[in-house]
Residue frames as a rotation matrix with the C-alpha (Angstrom) as fourth column:
LEU 1
-0.037 -0.924 0.380 58.54
-0.779 0.265 0.569 53.00
-0.626 -0.275 -0.729 21.68
PRO 2
-0.175 -0.150 -0.973 59.77
-0.780 0.625 0.044 50.30
0.601 0.766 -0.227 19.32
GLU 3
0.790 0.577 -0.210 58.88
-0.380 0.727 0.572 46.81
0.482 -0.372 0.793 20.45
ARG 4
0.202 -0.819 -0.537 62.44
0.551 0.549 -0.629 45.75
0.810 -0.169 0.562 21.14
GLU 5
-0.606 -0.535 0.588 62.98
-0.134 -0.660 -0.739 48.78
0.784 -0.527 0.328 23.52
ARG 6
0.144 0.804 0.577 59.70
-0.856 -0.191 0.481 48.25
0.497 -0.563 0.660 25.18
ALA 7
0.796 0.104 -0.597 60.51
0.053 0.969 0.239 44.59
0.603 -0.222 0.766 25.79
GLU 8
-0.264 -0.950 -0.164 63.97
0.445 0.031 -0.895 45.58
0.856 -0.309 0.415 27.27
LEU 9
-0.584 0.053 0.810 62.44
-0.504 -0.806 -0.311 48.04
0.636 -0.589 0.498 29.51
LYS 10
0.515 0.855 0.058 59.94
-0.684 0.369 0.629 45.57
0.516 -0.364 0.775 30.77
ARG 11
0.498 -0.413 -0.763 62.49
0.454 0.873 -0.176 42.95
0.739 -0.259 0.622 31.41
ARG 12
-0.608 -0.789 -0.082 64.44
0.480 -0.284 -0.830 45.45
0.632 -0.544 0.552 33.60
LYS 13
0.037 0.785 -0.618 61.21
0.991 0.049 0.121 46.49
0.125 -0.617 -0.777 35.29
LEU 14
-0.794 -0.343 -0.502 61.52
0.400 -0.916 -0.006 50.11
-0.458 -0.206 0.865 34.24
LEU 15
-0.829 0.543 -0.136 58.33
-0.429 -0.460 0.777 50.08
0.360 0.702 0.614 32.33
LEU 16
-0.717 0.663 0.216 54.77
0.243 0.528 -0.814 49.57
-0.653 -0.531 -0.539 33.52
GLU 17
-0.873 0.483 0.063 52.13
0.009 -0.115 0.993 49.16
0.487 0.868 0.096 30.93
VAL 18
-0.643 0.759 -0.097 48.60
0.033 -0.100 -0.994 50.38
-0.765 -0.643 0.039 32.00
THR 19
-0.715 0.548 0.435 45.48
0.567 0.090 0.819 49.76
0.409 0.832 -0.375 29.94
LEU 20
-0.825 0.494 -0.274 42.83
-0.229 -0.736 -0.637 52.47
-0.516 -0.463 0.720 30.41
LYS 21
-0.605 0.753 0.257 39.18
0.762 0.455 0.461 51.72
0.230 0.474 -0.850 29.65
SER 22
-0.878 0.406 -0.254 36.59
-0.263 -0.851 -0.454 54.41
-0.401 -0.331 0.854 29.21
PHE 23
-0.540 0.785 0.302 32.89
0.838 0.535 0.109 54.11
-0.076 0.312 -0.947 28.73
TRP 24
-0.945 0.291 0.152 30.26
-0.228 -0.915 0.332 56.63
0.235 0.279 0.931 27.37
ILE 25
-0.683 0.713 -0.158 26.87
0.658 0.507 -0.557 56.74
-0.317 -0.484 -0.815 29.01
ARG 26
-0.921 0.383 0.067 24.03
-0.270 -0.754 0.599 58.22
0.280 0.534 0.798 27.16
LYS 27
-0.384 0.874 0.299 20.31
-0.555 0.040 -0.831 58.29
-0.738 -0.485 0.470 27.68
GLY 28
-0.958 0.060 0.281 18.46
0.224 0.767 0.602 55.55
-0.179 0.639 -0.748 25.91
SER 29
-0.607 0.792 0.063 15.03
-0.141 -0.186 0.973 55.32
0.782 0.581 0.224 24.45
ALA 30
0.216 0.683 -0.698 13.62
0.553 0.504 0.664 53.93
0.805 -0.529 -0.269 27.75
PHE 31
-0.769 -0.623 -0.143 15.13
0.490 -0.432 -0.757 56.70
0.410 -0.652 0.637 29.99
SER 32
0.280 0.873 0.400 12.98
0.302 -0.476 0.826 58.17
0.911 -0.110 -0.397 32.60
THR 33
-0.580 -0.668 0.467 13.41
-0.254 -0.396 -0.882 60.03
0.774 -0.630 0.060 35.72
ALA 34
0.098 0.786 0.610 10.41
-0.993 0.034 0.115 58.43
0.070 -0.617 0.784 37.43
VAL 35
-0.941 -0.323 0.102 10.63
-0.331 0.941 -0.066 54.87
-0.075 -0.096 -0.993 38.75
ALA 36
0.086 0.949 -0.303 7.62
-0.953 0.167 0.254 52.90
0.292 0.267 0.918 37.38
LYS 37
-0.511 -0.229 0.829 6.85
-0.566 0.815 -0.123 49.49
-0.647 -0.532 -0.546 39.02
ALA 38
-0.681 0.230 -0.696 6.01
-0.609 0.349 0.712 46.89
0.406 0.908 -0.098 36.56
GLU 39
0.301 0.886 0.352 2.79
-0.954 0.275 0.123 44.91
0.012 -0.372 0.928 37.08
THR 40
-0.790 -0.572 0.221 3.19
-0.590 0.807 -0.017 41.30
-0.169 -0.144 -0.975 38.19
GLU 41
-0.659 0.593 0.463 -0.44
0.467 0.805 -0.366 40.05
-0.589 -0.025 -0.807 37.95
LEU 42
-0.859 0.504 0.088 -3.24
-0.159 -0.427 0.890 40.40
0.486 0.751 0.447 35.58
THR 43
-0.757 0.653 0.000 -6.57
0.048 0.056 -0.997 41.16
-0.651 -0.755 -0.073 37.42
PRO 44
-0.294 0.771 0.564 -10.07
0.917 0.394 -0.060 40.92
-0.268 0.500 -0.823 36.16
GLU 45
0.534 0.477 -0.698 -10.61
0.353 -0.876 -0.329 44.61
-0.768 -0.071 -0.636 36.53
MET 46
-0.432 -0.715 -0.550 -7.57
-0.349 -0.429 0.833 45.22
-0.832 0.551 -0.064 34.11
ILE 47
-0.861 0.021 0.508 -9.22
0.417 0.603 0.681 42.87
-0.292 0.798 -0.528 31.64
ALA 48
0.084 0.996 0.025 -12.66
0.930 -0.070 -0.360 44.43
-0.357 0.053 -0.933 31.99
THR 49
0.615 0.075 -0.785 -11.36
0.050 -0.997 -0.056 48.05
-0.787 -0.005 -0.617 31.61
GLY 50
0.849 -0.327 0.415 -8.71
0.475 0.127 -0.871 47.30
0.232 0.937 0.263 28.95
SER 51
0.847 -0.512 0.142 -6.01
-0.528 -0.783 0.330 48.98
-0.057 -0.355 -0.933 30.99
TRP 52
0.547 -0.625 0.557 -3.62
0.163 0.732 0.662 45.94
-0.821 -0.271 0.502 30.67
ARG 53
0.689 -0.266 0.674 -2.73
0.714 0.091 -0.694 47.00
0.123 0.960 0.253 27.15
ARG 54
0.582 -0.463 0.669 -0.84
-0.054 -0.843 -0.536 50.06
0.811 0.275 -0.515 28.30
LEU 55
0.819 -0.259 0.512 0.75
-0.548 -0.089 0.832 48.78
-0.170 -0.962 -0.215 31.44
PRO 56
-0.096 -0.856 -0.508 4.30
-0.748 0.399 -0.531 47.41
0.657 0.329 -0.678 31.58
PHE 57
0.921 0.386 0.055 4.40
-0.348 0.749 0.564 43.80
0.177 -0.538 0.824 32.93
LYS 58
0.176 -0.881 0.440 7.27
-0.855 0.084 0.512 42.20
-0.488 -0.466 -0.738 34.70
PRO 59
-0.004 -0.100 -0.995 8.84
-0.785 0.616 -0.059 39.40
0.619 0.781 -0.081 32.56
TYR 60
0.853 0.411 0.320 8.09
-0.520 0.722 0.457 35.86
-0.043 -0.557 0.830 33.77
ASN 61
-0.290 -0.957 0.009 11.11
-0.956 0.289 -0.051 33.80
0.046 -0.023 -0.999 34.97
PHE 62
0.683 0.565 -0.463 10.60
-0.620 0.784 0.042 30.27
0.386 0.258 0.886 33.76
SER 63
0.083 -0.743 -0.665 13.88
0.022 0.668 -0.744 29.02
0.996 0.047 0.071 35.20
SER 64
-0.404 -0.173 0.898 13.26
-0.854 -0.279 -0.438 29.86
0.327 -0.944 -0.035 38.77
LEU 65
-0.778 0.058 -0.626 12.62
0.140 0.987 -0.083 26.88
0.613 -0.152 -0.775 41.08
GLY 66
0.142 0.875 0.463 10.21
-0.476 -0.350 0.807 28.46
0.868 -0.335 0.367 43.53
LEU 67
-0.306 -0.189 0.933 9.51
-0.952 0.065 -0.299 27.34
-0.004 -0.980 -0.199 47.04
PRO 68
-0.828 -0.028 -0.560 9.24
-0.077 0.995 0.065 23.59
0.555 0.097 -0.826 47.86
PRO 69
0.155 0.979 0.130 5.88
-0.299 -0.080 0.951 22.48
0.942 -0.186 0.280 49.09
ALA 70
-0.687 -0.287 0.667 5.53
-0.685 -0.050 -0.727 22.37
0.242 -0.957 -0.162 52.84
CYS 71
0.429 0.880 0.203 3.49
-0.901 0.434 0.024 19.11
-0.067 -0.193 0.979 52.96
GLY 72
0.302 -0.249 -0.920 3.94
-0.393 0.847 -0.358 15.30
0.868 0.470 0.158 52.98
HIS 73
-0.339 -0.440 0.832 3.93
-0.941 0.145 -0.306 13.87
0.014 -0.886 -0.463 56.46
LEU 74
-0.845 -0.024 -0.534 3.60
-0.073 0.995 0.071 10.22
0.530 0.099 -0.842 57.30
HIS 75
0.220 0.974 0.051 0.28
-0.336 0.027 0.941 8.97
0.916 -0.224 0.333 58.65
PRO 76
0.062 -0.296 0.953 0.41
-0.989 -0.147 0.019 8.41
0.135 -0.944 -0.302 62.51
LEU 77
0.793 0.277 0.542 -0.19
-0.381 0.920 0.088 4.63
-0.475 -0.276 0.836 62.13
LEU 78
0.832 -0.553 -0.043 2.53
0.175 0.335 -0.926 4.35
0.526 0.763 0.375 59.60
LYS 79
0.069 -0.810 0.582 4.92
-0.721 -0.444 -0.533 6.05
0.690 -0.382 -0.615 62.00
VAL 80
0.268 0.019 0.963 4.06
-0.887 0.395 0.239 3.52
-0.376 -0.918 0.122 64.75
ARG 81
0.966 0.168 0.196 4.42
-0.055 0.875 -0.481 0.66
-0.252 0.454 0.855 62.33
SER 82
0.600 -0.799 0.028 7.77
-0.058 -0.078 -0.995 1.79
0.798 0.596 -0.093 61.29
GLU 83
0.007 -0.522 0.853 8.95
-0.944 -0.284 -0.166 2.16
0.329 -0.804 -0.495 64.89
LEU 84
0.588 0.275 0.761 7.62
-0.582 0.797 0.161 -1.18
-0.562 -0.537 0.628 65.73
ARG 85
0.969 -0.233 -0.076 9.45
0.069 0.558 -0.827 -2.67
0.235 0.797 0.557 62.72
GLN 86
0.263 -0.917 0.300 12.72
-0.434 -0.390 -0.812 -0.98
0.862 0.083 -0.501 63.82
ILE 87
0.060 -0.228 0.972 12.45
-0.989 0.120 0.090 -2.35
-0.137 -0.966 -0.218 67.34
PHE 88
0.814 0.258 0.520 11.87
-0.206 0.966 -0.157 -5.95
-0.543 0.020 0.840 66.03
LEU 89
0.775 -0.630 -0.053 14.79
0.000 0.083 -0.997 -5.54
0.632 0.772 0.064 63.65
GLU 90
0.033 -0.863 0.503 17.03
-0.769 -0.343 -0.539 -4.47
0.638 -0.370 -0.676 66.38
MET 91
0.269 0.245 0.932 15.86
-0.860 0.497 0.118 -7.50
-0.434 -0.833 0.344 68.46
GLY 92
-0.794 -0.605 0.057 16.72
-0.503 0.707 0.497 -9.88
-0.341 0.367 -0.866 65.83
């Protein structure tokens, strides 16, 4: 349809434009029917035998934050001292 007629039909809500998208999926060079788990750690046995050269390794993620350390407690005497300080501050 010419642009003018299409605009007129759209304005009168007699035309509905639909965009269709299609994708072609093909087998790539790394296609495999078996699921292979990538190695995450390099062991001394791998180095000794040289098997690490032909194994796929999982890429390392440098942007991950990791787990926060579960440490860092106050010494018991410091806890007592801070409680006493708080009591004296409340007393004036």
